[in-house]
C-alpha angles and dihedrals in degrees: 000000000000115000093235092052091046092052091048093051091045091051092049091049093052091046090053092048092048092052090050092051093048093048091050092050092048091049092050089049092054091048091050091049093052092047094052104034113111116210119211112246113258113250134168089218112091121191113261095009119125128177114226124216130171134174090214094073129059107291094200135268101262129092116267107303119246113190111235119245106267118243089229125034117257093221092241093303110157111241121214117258118271127226118234094256101058148299098325141079127246085235142347118223119205129176090266108028146016116224111202119201120233111290121211126211092264138128122247091265091056099254119140108223122202121240144106122323088249090058091048091049089053090052091053091050092046090054090051089050092053093048092049091048090054088050092052097256139090144210092278089068096052111123101176132027127186120196123194119199130181090203120037087198086079092060098098094050092045090048092055092052092043091054091058090063097043105043099133101029122042109194123198109274143192125195115199129188112221133183096232142357132204116289090007094283120158098223142031131176135197133175150185117226139177118250118252116276091258091055098059095092097045145299138295 
């Protein structure tokens, strides 16, 4: 066999063996990782997260909510409290923001009064105000508002009422036309706000 051919075959053989060794070592490393990795136990409780509930804002239009029996047991994990309307919170407060659920134009007892679209917009904003107050914040700390309307022809009237509540601060805002809203209402609002100054370093 020619020397050049012999050296080429020897080089290819060693290259193949080296690849095989490296692949085996990598595979053993992956197996070792999966054997020794420790997964954090799943829990619905997240650090620094607090559900917010208040009787001063619309509690929802459904009968008192009874959580359904889970298909699989929760292994004695404590579930967060439920509002009367369903499996959600009126708001969630985190160390950096308060996320308020959509508020309907309803009174604190859940009734839906009749009136102009401006009046209904004021009810939505009042409910947001009450939820934020319970969370230790207020309308002046709102950074993002979302308005849902079933008729965009109501936009101008809603906008006039909205401006009365946000004279000094003008948060970012979206206004979305939707086909239908819960309970047949014409308007719904939700927001994101900053916690009160005393809440920045933690919770009560």
